C-alpha positions as CSV (number, residue, x, y, z in Angstrom):
1,X,-1.0,-17.3,4.1
2,X,-3.1,-14.4,3.0
3,X,-1.9,-10.5,3.8
4,X,-3.8,-7.9,3.0
5,X,-1.5,-5.3,2.4
6,X,-3.6,-2.1,2.7
7,X,-6.7,-1.5,5.0
8,X,-7.5,1.2,7.2
9,X,-8.8,1.5,10.2
10,X,-10.0,4.4,12.6
11,X,-12.1,5.4,15.4
12,X,-13.3,8.3,14.2
13,X,-13.3,7.4,10.1
14,X,-13.6,4.4,8.4
15,X,-13.7,1.0,10.1
16,X,-13.0,0.7,14.1
17,X,-10.3,-2.1,15.0
18,X,-13.4,-4.9,15.8
19,X,-14.8,-4.7,12.2
20,X,-11.5,-5.2,10.5
21,X,-10.9,-8.0,12.9
22,X,-14.1,-9.5,12.1
23,X,-13.6,-9.1,8.3
24,X,-10.4,-10.7,8.6
25,X,-11.9,-13.7,10.3
26,X,-15.1,-13.8,7.4
27,X,-12.6,-13.2,4.7
28,X,-9.6,-15.5,5.8
29,X,-6.7,-13.1,6.1
30,X,-4.4,-13.7,8.7
31,X,-2.5,-10.5,8.3
32,X,-3.3,-6.8,7.7
33,X,-1.5,-3.6,6.9
34,X,-3.4,-0.6,8.8
35,X,-2.6,2.2,6.8
36,X,-3.3,6.2,8.5
37,X,-5.9,8.0,6.7
38,X,-5.4,11.4,5.5
39,X,-5.3,14.3,7.5
40,X,-5.5,11.9,10.5
41,X,-1.9,12.6,12.3
42,X,-2.7,11.1,15.8
43,X,-1.2,7.9,15.1
44,X,-2.2,6.2,18.3
45,X,-5.3,4.4,17.7
46,X,-2.9,2.1,15.1
47,X,0.1,2.1,17.7
48,X,-2.2,0.3,20.2
49,X,-4.1,-2.2,17.2
50,X,-0.4,-3.2,16.6
51,X,0.4,-3.6,20.5
52,X,-2.8,-5.6,21.1
53,X,-2.2,-7.9,18.0
54,X,1.5,-8.1,17.3
55,X,1.2,-11.2,15.1
56,X,-1.6,-10.1,13.0
57,X,-0.8,-6.3,12.1
58,X,1.7,-4.1,11.3
59,X,1.0,-0.3,10.4
60,X,1.5,2.6,8.3
61,X,1.7,6.3,10.0
62,X,1.2,9.6,9.0
63,X,3.4,12.6,9.7
64,X,2.4,16.1,8.4
65,X,5.8,17.1,6.7
66,X,5.1,20.8,7.3
67,X,6.0,20.7,11.0
68,X,9.0,21.8,12.2
69,X,9.8,18.7,14.4
70,X,8.7,16.2,11.5
71,X,11.4,14.4,11.4
72,X,11.8,13.9,15.3
73,X,8.2,12.2,15.3
74,X,9.0,9.6,12.3
75,X,12.0,8.8,14.8
76,X,9.8,8.2,17.5
77,X,7.1,5.8,16.0
78,X,10.5,4.1,14.3
79,X,11.6,3.7,18.0
80,X,8.2,2.5,18.9
81,X,8.8,-0.3,16.2
82,X,5.0,-0.3,16.3
83,X,5.5,1.0,12.4
84,X,6.9,-0.5,9.6
85,X,6.3,2.5,7.0
86,X,5.2,6.4,6.5
87,X,2.3,7.0,4.1
88,X,3.0,10.1,2.0
89,X,1.2,11.9,-0.9
90,X,3.3,11.9,-4.1
91,X,3.7,15.5,-4.3
92,X,5.4,15.4,-0.9
93,X,8.2,13.2,-2.1
94,X,9.4,16.3,-4.3
95,X,8.6,18.8,-1.5
96,X,10.1,17.2,1.9
97,X,13.0,14.5,0.2
98,X,15.7,14.9,3.0
99,X,12.3,13.9,5.5
100,X,11.2,10.9,3.4
101,X,15.5,10.0,2.6
102,X,16.0,9.7,6.7
103,X,12.6,8.1,7.3
104,X,14.1,4.9,5.0
105,X,17.5,5.3,6.5
106,X,16.0,4.7,9.9
107,X,14.4,1.4,8.3
108,X,10.7,2.6,7.5
109,X,9.1,2.0,3.8
110,X,7.2,4.8,2.0
111,X,3.7,4.3,1.2
112,X,3.1,6.5,-1.5
113,X,-0.1,7.5,-2.8
114,X,-1.1,9.5,-6.1
115,X,-4.7,10.7,-5.9
116,X,-4.1,12.7,-8.8
117,X,-1.7,10.4,-11.1
118,X,1.3,9.2,-10.7
119,X,2.8,10.8,-13.9
120,X,4.5,14.0,-12.6
121,X,6.1,12.3,-9.7
122,X,8.0,9.5,-11.1
123,X,11.0,11.0,-11.7
124,X,11.4,12.3,-7.7
125,X,9.9,8.4,-7.0
126,X,12.8,7.1,-9.2
127,X,15.4,9.3,-7.6
128,X,14.1,8.6,-4.0
129,X,14.5,5.2,-4.7
130,X,18.4,5.7,-6.3
131,X,19.1,7.4,-3.4
132,X,17.8,4.6,-0.6
133,X,18.4,1.5,-2.5
134,X,18.6,-0.7,0.9
135,X,14.4,0.8,1.5
136,X,11.0,0.1,-0.3
137,X,8.9,2.2,-1.6
138,X,5.5,1.2,-2.4
139,X,2.8,2.3,-5.0
140,X,-0.7,2.3,-3.5
141,X,-3.9,1.7,-5.9
142,X,-1.7,0.6,-8.8
143,X,-0.5,4.6,-9.0
144,X,-4.1,6.0,-9.3
145,X,-5.1,5.2,-12.8
146,X,-7.6,7.1,-14.4
147,X,-10.3,5.7,-16.4
148,X,-13.1,7.1,-18.5
149,X,-15.7,6.0,-21.1
150,X,-14.9,2.3,-20.0
151,X,-11.0,3.0,-21.1
152,X,-7.5,3.7,-19.7
153,X,-6.6,7.1,-20.3
154,X,-3.8,7.6,-17.5
155,X,-1.7,5.5,-15.5
156,X,1.3,4.0,-18.2
157,X,3.5,6.1,-16.3
158,X,3.5,3.7,-13.4
159,X,5.8,1.3,-15.2
160,X,8.7,3.6,-15.8
161,X,9.2,2.6,-11.8
162,X,9.4,-1.2,-12.5
163,X,13.0,-0.2,-13.5
164,X,13.9,0.5,-9.4
165,X,14.2,-3.0,-8.1
166,X,13.2,-1.6,-4.6
167,X,9.7,0.1,-6.1
168,X,7.0,-2.0,-5.5
169,X,3.0,-1.5,-6.3
170,X,-0.1,-2.4,-4.6
171,X,-3.0,-4.1,-6.4
172,X,-5.3,-2.3,-4.7
173,X,-8.4,0.3,-5.1
174,X,-9.5,-0.7,-8.3
175,X,-13.1,-0.2,-7.2
176,X,-12.1,3.6,-7.2
177,X,-11.4,3.7,-10.8
178,X,-14.2,1.7,-12.4
179,X,-16.8,-1.2,-11.6
180,X,-15.9,-5.1,-10.4
181,X,-14.6,-7.1,-12.2
182,X,-12.4,-3.8,-13.4
183,X,-12.4,-4.7,-17.2
184,X,-11.3,-1.3,-18.0
185,X,-8.1,-2.0,-16.1
186,X,-7.4,-5.4,-16.8
187,X,-4.7,-5.0,-19.8
188,X,-3.3,-2.2,-17.6
189,X,-3.1,-4.3,-14.6
190,X,-1.3,-7.2,-16.8
191,X,1.4,-5.2,-17.6
192,X,2.1,-4.1,-13.9
193,X,2.2,-7.3,-12.8
194,X,4.4,-8.8,-15.8
195,X,6.6,-5.4,-15.3
196,X,6.7,-5.4,-11.4
197,X,6.8,-9.4,-11.1
198,X,4.8,-11.2,-8.5
199,X,8.0,-10.5,-6.2
200,X,7.1,-6.7,-6.0
201,X,3.1,-6.7,-6.3
202,X,1.0,-6.9,-3.7
203,X,-3.0,-7.1,-2.8
204,X,-4.7,-5.2,-0.7
205,X,-8.3,-4.8,0.1
206,X,-8.4,-0.6,0.5
207,X,-11.3,-1.9,3.2
208,X,-13.3,-0.7,3.9
209,X,-13.9,2.2,1.3
210,X,-14.2,-0.9,-1.3
211,X,-16.9,-2.5,0.7
212,X,-18.1,-5.0,3.3
213,X,-16.3,-8.5,3.8
214,X,-18.2,-10.0,0.2
215,X,-16.3,-7.2,-1.5
216,X,-13.0,-8.1,-0.1
217,X,-13.8,-11.6,-0.6
218,X,-15.0,-11.0,-4.0
219,X,-11.6,-8.6,-5.0
220,X,-9.4,-11.4,-3.4
221,X,-10.9,-14.1,-5.4
222,X,-10.3,-12.4,-8.6
223,X,-6.6,-12.4,-7.8
224,X,-6.5,-16.1,-6.4
225,X,-8.2,-17.2,-9.8
226,X,-4.9,-16.8,-11.6
227,X,-5.5,-13.6,-13.6
228,X,-2.9,-12.1,-15.0
229,X,-1.7,-15.3,-16.6
230,X,-0.4,-15.9,-12.2
231,X,0.7,-19.2,-11.6
232,X,0.1,-20.7,-8.4
233,X,3.5,-19.8,-6.7
234,X,2.8,-16.4,-8.2
235,X,-0.3,-16.0,-6.5
236,X,0.9,-17.0,-3.5
237,X,3.5,-14.1,-3.5
238,X,0.9,-11.3,-4.8
239,X,-2.0,-12.2,-1.8
240,X,0.5,-13.1,1.1
241,X,4.7,-13.5,0.3
242,X,5.3,-10.3,-1.0
243,X,3.5,-8.4,1.9
244,X,5.1,-10.5,4.5
245,X,8.3,-9.7,3.3
246,X,7.8,-6.2,3.4
247,X,5.7,-5.6,6.3
248,X,6.3,-8.4,8.2
249,X,9.7,-9.4,7.8
250,X,11.2,-9.1,11.4
251,X,7.9,-10.3,13.1
């Protein structure tokens, strides 16, 4: 089974639900995790997508931690059983730790996005992971490494998170950092896959930011080809099994 662990969907920004469904069919993706885009705190569109297609979708909501009722909002989303996680900026792990621990105590996963790189947030993420050992923390886009002049210049701090058994990493978003076939990230990606292991690595398309269905298929084929010394069983974990465990376990 192919599971896309990271795609965007919306009625104003990114692709509408119909486009996501069409891309899934064309590429051969059976299930997708819909991740709310930054700045959009109305999660109804994603909730409706999961309600319509519960066997195809899980969703990750966005909640403004500055709001006084932010915890109540998280509780409402969890109670509705339509969202399996909350998307957070890496800096929020430091500024609102009680909120995210409460979310994880409710059974929600954390999907961490680090637009400025993961380095400054590593210790806070590790502490949060230790405080909530039964919860799962997923780092999107390989922690947002930085490439300059064709070489990795920032990002290796991601590897320190591999020591926490409940921290996962998404093999997604490479096109944001360098050109296909992402040679500048080859060694870095190899290290991440080895450190975390296939059971804590999951592929995500980053559709439609990454491009159209052809780009999604192309990027998926990189993983399916066995790069980074992935064997057959490892590939099945990265392109499907790990995401099933994290985002669809009770479905």
